[in-house]
C-alpha positions as CSV (number, residue, x, y, z in Angstrom):
1,M,11.3,22.1,19.1
2,K,12.1,18.5,19.9
3,L,10.5,16.0,17.6
4,I,10.3,12.4,16.5
5,L,9.2,11.4,12.9
6,L,7.6,8.0,12.6
7,G,6.5,6.2,9.5
8,P,7.4,3.1,7.4
9,P,10.2,3.1,4.8
10,G,9.5,5.4,1.9
11,A,6.8,7.4,3.8
12,G,8.8,10.6,3.2
13,K,10.3,11.1,6.7
14,G,13.6,12.2,5.3
15,T,12.0,14.8,2.9
16,Q,9.9,16.3,5.7
17,A,12.8,16.3,8.1
18,K,14.8,18.4,5.7
19,M,11.9,20.9,5.4
20,L,11.7,21.1,9.2
21,V,15.5,21.6,9.5
22,E,15.2,24.7,7.3
23,H,12.1,26.0,9.1
24,F,13.2,25.6,12.7
25,G,17.0,25.7,12.3
26,I,17.5,22.5,14.3
27,P,19.4,19.3,13.2
28,Q,17.9,16.2,11.8
29,I,19.3,13.2,13.7
30,S,19.3,10.0,11.6
31,T,20.7,6.9,13.4
32,G,22.5,5.8,10.3
33,D,24.3,9.2,10.0
34,I,25.2,9.5,13.6
35,L,26.5,5.8,13.8
36,R,28.8,6.6,10.9
37,G,29.8,10.0,12.5
38,A,30.5,8.4,15.9
39,I,32.7,5.7,14.2
40,K,34.5,8.3,12.2
41,A,35.1,10.5,15.2
42,G,36.3,7.5,17.3
43,S,34.0,8.2,20.2
44,P,33.7,5.5,22.9
45,M,30.2,4.5,21.7
46,G,31.4,4.7,18.0
47,L,34.2,2.3,18.7
48,K,31.8,-0.1,20.4
49,A,29.4,0.1,17.4
50,K,32.3,-0.5,15.0
51,E,33.1,-3.8,16.8
52,Y,29.6,-5.1,16.2
53,M,29.4,-3.9,12.6
54,D,32.8,-5.3,11.7
55,A,31.6,-8.7,13.0
56,G,28.5,-8.4,10.9
57,A,26.2,-8.2,13.9
58,L,23.4,-5.8,14.7
59,V,24.4,-2.9,16.9
60,P,22.6,-3.5,20.3
61,D,20.1,-1.0,21.7
62,E,22.3,0.2,24.5
63,V,25.1,1.2,22.1
64,V,22.6,2.9,19.7
65,V,21.0,4.8,22.6
66,G,24.5,5.8,23.9
67,I,25.4,7.2,20.5
68,V,22.1,9.1,20.3
69,E,22.8,10.5,23.8
70,E,26.2,11.6,22.7
71,R,24.6,13.4,19.7
72,L,21.9,15.1,21.8
73,Q,24.5,16.7,24.0
74,Q,26.2,18.5,21.1
75,D,25.8,22.3,20.9
76,D,23.5,22.3,17.8
77,C,20.9,20.4,19.7
78,A,20.4,23.1,22.3
79,A,17.4,24.6,20.5
80,G,15.9,21.2,19.6
81,F,16.3,18.3,17.2
82,I,14.4,16.0,14.8
83,L,14.8,12.2,15.4
84,D,14.4,10.4,12.2
85,G,14.6,6.5,12.3
86,F,14.9,6.4,16.1
87,P,13.5,5.0,18.2
88,R,12.7,1.8,16.2
89,T,11.4,-0.4,19.1
90,L,9.6,0.0,22.4
91,P,12.8,-0.8,24.4
92,Q,14.6,2.0,22.5
93,A,11.7,4.4,23.2
94,D,11.9,3.6,27.0
95,A,15.7,4.1,26.9
96,L,15.2,7.4,25.0
97,A,12.8,8.6,27.7
98,V,15.4,7.9,30.4
99,T,18.1,9.7,28.3
100,L,16.0,12.8,27.8
101,K,15.2,13.0,31.5
102,T,18.9,12.7,32.3
103,L,19.6,15.6,29.8
104,D,16.6,17.6,31.2
105,K,14.9,17.6,27.8
106,E,11.3,16.8,26.9
107,L,9.7,15.8,23.6
108,D,7.3,18.3,22.1
109,A,5.7,16.1,19.5
110,V,5.7,12.8,17.6
111,I,4.5,13.0,14.0
112,S,3.5,9.7,12.4
113,L,3.2,9.6,8.6
114,V,0.3,7.3,7.7
115,V,0.6,5.7,4.3
116,D,-1.3,3.0,2.3
117,T,1.0,-0.1,2.0
118,E,0.1,-0.9,-1.6
119,A,0.5,2.7,-2.7
120,L,3.8,2.9,-0.9
121,V,5.1,-0.3,-2.6
122,A,4.1,1.2,-6.0
123,R,5.8,4.5,-5.1
124,L,9.1,2.8,-4.1
125,A,9.2,0.0,-6.7
126,G,8.9,2.6,-9.5
127,R,12.1,4.4,-8.4
128,R,15.2,4.2,-10.7
129,T,18.7,5.6,-10.2
130,C,21.4,6.4,-12.7
131,R,24.3,4.0,-12.2
132,D,26.8,6.7,-13.2
133,C,25.6,10.1,-11.8
134,G,23.1,9.0,-9.2
135,A,20.2,11.0,-10.6
136,G,16.8,9.8,-9.5
137,Y,13.7,9.0,-11.6
138,H,10.3,7.4,-11.2
139,L,8.6,5.3,-13.8
140,L,5.2,6.9,-13.1
141,H,5.8,10.4,-11.7
142,E,9.2,11.4,-13.2
143,P,10.1,9.1,-16.1
144,P,13.3,9.5,-18.2
145,R,12.9,10.8,-21.7
146,K,14.3,7.5,-23.0
147,D,13.4,4.3,-21.3
148,G,16.3,3.0,-19.1
149,I,18.6,5.9,-20.0
150,C,19.6,8.9,-17.8
151,D,18.5,12.3,-19.2
152,K,21.6,14.0,-17.6
153,C,24.5,11.7,-18.5
154,S,23.0,8.9,-20.7
155,G,24.0,6.4,-18.0
156,E,22.1,3.2,-17.4
157,L,19.1,3.4,-15.0
158,I,18.9,0.7,-12.4
159,Q,16.5,-0.4,-9.6
160,R,18.3,-0.5,-6.3
161,D,18.0,-3.7,-4.3
162,D,16.1,-1.9,-1.5
163,D,13.5,-0.6,-4.1
164,K,12.6,-4.1,-5.3
165,E,9.0,-5.2,-4.3
166,E,10.1,-8.2,-2.3
167,T,12.6,-6.2,-0.3
168,I,10.0,-3.4,0.3
169,R,7.4,-5.8,1.6
170,N,10.0,-7.4,3.9
171,R,10.9,-3.9,5.3
172,M,7.3,-3.0,5.7
173,E,6.7,-6.3,7.7
174,V,9.6,-5.5,10.0
175,Y,8.3,-2.0,10.5
176,Q,4.8,-3.3,11.4
177,Q,6.3,-5.8,13.9
178,Q,8.9,-3.6,15.5
179,T,8.1,0.1,15.0
180,A,4.3,0.4,14.5
181,P,3.7,-0.3,18.3
182,L,5.4,3.1,19.0
183,V,2.3,4.8,17.6
184,D,0.2,3.6,20.5
185,Y,3.1,4.2,22.9
186,Y,3.3,7.9,22.0
187,R,-0.4,8.3,21.6
188,N,-0.8,7.1,25.2
189,L,1.7,9.8,26.3
190,G,-0.4,12.5,24.5
191,L,2.4,13.3,22.1
192,L,1.3,11.7,18.8
193,S,-0.2,13.4,15.8
194,E,-1.0,11.4,12.6
195,V,-0.6,13.0,9.1
196,D,-1.7,11.5,5.8
197,G,1.6,10.8,4.1
198,M,-0.1,10.1,0.8
199,M,-0.8,13.8,0.2
200,D,1.4,16.0,-1.9
201,I,4.8,16.6,-0.3
202,S,4.1,20.3,0.3
203,A,0.7,19.5,1.7
204,V,2.2,17.0,4.2
205,G,4.8,19.6,5.2
206,Q,2.1,22.3,5.7
207,R,0.0,20.0,7.8
208,I,3.0,19.1,10.0
209,L,3.7,22.8,10.6
210,E,0.1,23.5,11.5
211,I,0.3,20.8,14.1
212,L,3.6,22.1,15.5
213,K,2.3,25.7,15.7
214,A,-0.8,24.5,17.6
């Protein structure tokens, strides 16, 4: 099973990817993770990426694609993979198509999690994290017993910078400009299925499995 998960920040891609990893026994490939892994391993593409990151520059598409290609050739990807956070742009999608053809692999499906922007902002902006132990809470859905205090270690609960409303809206805007066009790209290839990402987590997972079994 060779999949791509699409969806804006906070749509639940990571959560669903973990469920699919358990179900199918295939790896979740997150560009952030493999970038760090390639740099740590000192691979040729990892060293190139490190040069850009050390200079504070964005890692260019050809390097990101090269790192993804290195990862897809590892043994645990023989039975399939889940791409989470890649491709992000149309040029990356074109490059991925070339890479997969070179590796004699074909995508089985692209799942796009569809969410309401305002509901998503509320979902993310309500998150709080313990400064000490890292435990997570939500002001609406999973509040701490005492306001601003962690239930587990009594540490201070903070709002991470990337969970602040202004940051969330900026990330959503970037997604709409750069990544949303991939929905039509994969729809035109007959690979796209859309799933309501505002449903309960287990319901979203069940719907994805129904699509993949079909």
